[in-house]
Each structure stands twice: as C-alpha cells, then as structure tokens.
C-alpha positions in Angstrom: 0.0 -0.1 0.0 1.3 3.4 -0.9 2.2 5.6 2.0 2.6 9.4 2.3 5.9 10.8 3.9 5.5 14.8 3.7 3.4 14.5 0.5 5.9 12.1 -1.2 4.2 8.8 -1.6 6.3 5.6 -1.5 5.4 1.9 -1.9 6.4 -0.9 0.7 8.7 -3.6 0.0 5.9 -6.1 1.1 3.6 -4.7 -1.4 6.1 -4.8 -4.2 7.2 -8.4 -3.2 3.4 -9.7 -3.0 2.7 -8.0 -6.5 5.9 -9.3 -8.0 5.2 -12.9 -6.8 1.6 -12.8 -7.9 2.6 -11.8 -11.6 5.3 -14.6 -11.5 2.5 -17.0 -10.4 0.1 -15.6 -13.1 2.6 -16.2 -15.8 4.0 -19.6 -14.5 0.3 -20.9 -13.9 -0.5 -20.0 -17.5 2.2 -22.4 -18.7 1.9 -25.1 -16.1 -0.6 -26.0 -13.5 -1.6 -23.6 -10.6 -0.2 -26.2 -8.2 3.0 -26.8 -10.2 3.5 -22.8 -10.4 3.0 -22.3 -6.7 5.1 -25.3 -5.7 8.0 -24.1 -8.0 7.9 -20.4 -6.5 7.9 -21.8 -2.9 10.8 -24.0 -3.9 12.9 -21.3 -5.3 12.1 -19.0 -2.4 13.2 -21.7 -0.1 16.5 -22.1 -2.0 17.2 -18.4 -1.9 16.6 -17.8 1.8 20.4 -18.9 2.4 21.2 -15.8 0.5 18.2 -13.6 1.4 17.2 -14.4 5.0 14.3 -12.0 4.9 12.5 -14.2 2.3 11.3 -16.1 5.6 8.7 -13.1 5.6 7.0 -14.6 2.4 4.6 -17.4 2.5 2.8 -18.9 -0.6 -0.2 -21.1 0.2 -0.5 -24.0 -2.2 -4.4 -24.6 -1.4 -6.5 -25.0 -4.6 -9.3 -23.3 -2.9 -7.6 -19.9 -3.5 -8.3 -18.7 -7.0 -6.4 -15.5 -7.2 -2.8 -15.9 -7.0 -2.4 -12.6 -5.0 -4.7 -14.0 -2.4 -2.2 -17.0 -2.1 0.6 -14.8 -1.0 1.3 -13.4 2.5 4.3 -11.0 3.1 4.8 -9.9 6.5 5.4 -6.2 7.2 8.8 -7.0 8.6 9.9 -7.0 4.8 9.4 -3.2 4.8 12.4 -3.0 7.3 14.9 -4.4 4.6 16.9 -2.0 2.4 15.0 -1.8 -1.0 18.1 -2.5 -3.1 18.5 -5.8 -1.3 14.8 -6.6 -1.9 15.5 -5.8 -5.6 18.4 -8.2 -5.7 16.2 -11.0 -4.3 13.4 -10.3 -6.7 16.1 -10.3 -9.7 17.4 -13.6 -8.6 14.0 -15.0 -8.0 13.0 -14.2 -11.4 16.3 -15.8 -12.9 16.2 -19.0 -10.9 12.3 -19.5 -11.6 12.9 -19.2 -15.3 15.7 -21.9 -15.0 13.4 -24.0 -12.6 10.5 -23.7 -15.1 13.0 -24.5 -18.1 11.1 -25.2 -21.4 7.8 -24.6 -19.5 8.7 -20.9 -19.0 8.6 -20.1 -22.7 10.4 -17.8 -24.9 8.3 -14.6 -23.7 8.4 -15.2 -20.1 9.9 -12.0 -19.3 7.8 -9.9 -21.5 4.5 -11.6 -20.2 5.7 -11.1 -16.6 6.4 -7.5 -17.2 3.0 -7.0 -18.9 1.1 -8.6 -16.0 3.2 -6.8 -13.6 1.9 -3.4 -15.0 3.7 -0.2 -15.6 3.3 1.0 -12.1 5.0 -2.0 -10.4 7.4 -2.3 -13.3 8.8 1.1 -12.4 8.9 0.2 -8.6 11.0 -2.9 -9.2 13.1 -1.0 -11.7 13.9 1.6 -8.9 14.9 -1.4 -6.8 17.6 -2.5 -9.3 15.4 -5.1 -11.3 16.2 -4.6 -15.0 13.5 -6.4 -17.2 14.6 -4.8 -20.3 17.9 -6.3 -20.0 16.6 -9.7 -19.1 14.1 -9.5 -22.2 17.1 -8.8 -24.5 19.3 -11.7 -22.8 16.2 -13.9 -23.6 16.0 -12.8 -27.1 19.8 -13.3 -27.8 20.0 -16.5 -25.7 21.1 -18.6 -28.7 23.6 -16.2 -29.6 27.2 -16.4 -28.2 26.7 -13.7 -25.7 30.4 -13.4 -24.8 31.3 -11.5 -27.7 28.5 -8.9 -27.0 27.5 -6.8 -24.2 24.2 -5.0 -23.3 24.0 -1.4 -22.9 21.2 0.7 -21.6 20.3 4.4 -22.4 18.1 5.3 -19.6 17.5 8.8 -21.1 16.3 7.5 -24.3 14.8 4.4 -22.6 16.3 1.9 -24.8 18.7 -1.0 -24.5 21.0 -2.2 -27.3 23.5 -4.7 -27.9 27.0 -4.0 -29.0 30.0 -6.0 -29.9 32.8 -6.1 -27.4 
C-alpha cells in the first residue's frame, strides 16, 4: 500500500514483493498448473533464503481453493524494514532462478509476459529497486547467440537498451 511521507508517496517492500510474486505466479500458472507454479515458486524462495534471510517473511499457500494468486501470498510487514536494493537483488535472482527452474515451460516470452502482467506502476517500482527487465528480455531474445562477444548497454535517457560487440 502506498504511504505518504511529507506529501511524497512511496510503496512498501512487502507490497512490491507481493505483486511481483503474484505476477510470476500468474505467468507460471498459464504455462503449467497452478499447483506446479506455486510449488515451483515456493521451492525457489526456499532455496534463496540462504542468500536472503528476509524471504522468511514470504509465505505462498498452495491450497487449490484460493483462485487468485495474489490471495495465495502473504508477505509480513517486517519485509518493509529491509533495504530496498536488497529486496531488488532478491527479486532479480528469484526471476532468474524461476526461469531456470521452469525450463522449457517458462517459454520464450516469459519476461515480456511477466512485465505486462506486473503493469507499468510495479514495473517502475522494481526497476527503482535495481531489477532490469529490459536487459532480461534482451538476454532472452539473444539467448541462442554467443553472448560472450557482446555486451548489453542501456540508455536510460532514451529509455532503450541495445547490444554492441565487445
């Protein structure tokens, strides 16, 4: 939920994490079953807890009775005390590891679909935390190319990313 501090609105880490997870679950569920998607995300979160202890504040219910993915996610308010950039690193790793975990089931357009499901507002929030979906999309698109000979650059002023030879 957005909060105001002297007229400046900010979003809490717990809200960003909840919406990010819901979008990841929505996309994963569209490519597999809801049960498999929730189980996969839970497993990835469990694996990442060794690097990001604060992920213990996240719980995903696997009950089938919960139809909407956002209702299956609980994020404790303790998450709001974590440095935002640390939350961003966890989100980036969660996305990367989940894509690997889902393998072929993730599909070619996983990042693009995730970004669209997340929406512009939350995409901006996670970008502010250091999660760069544009670069992830480019990496996905050039995945078959020998990326060792290329580097991805981003021009934030022009809001574009491009590839150049090293």
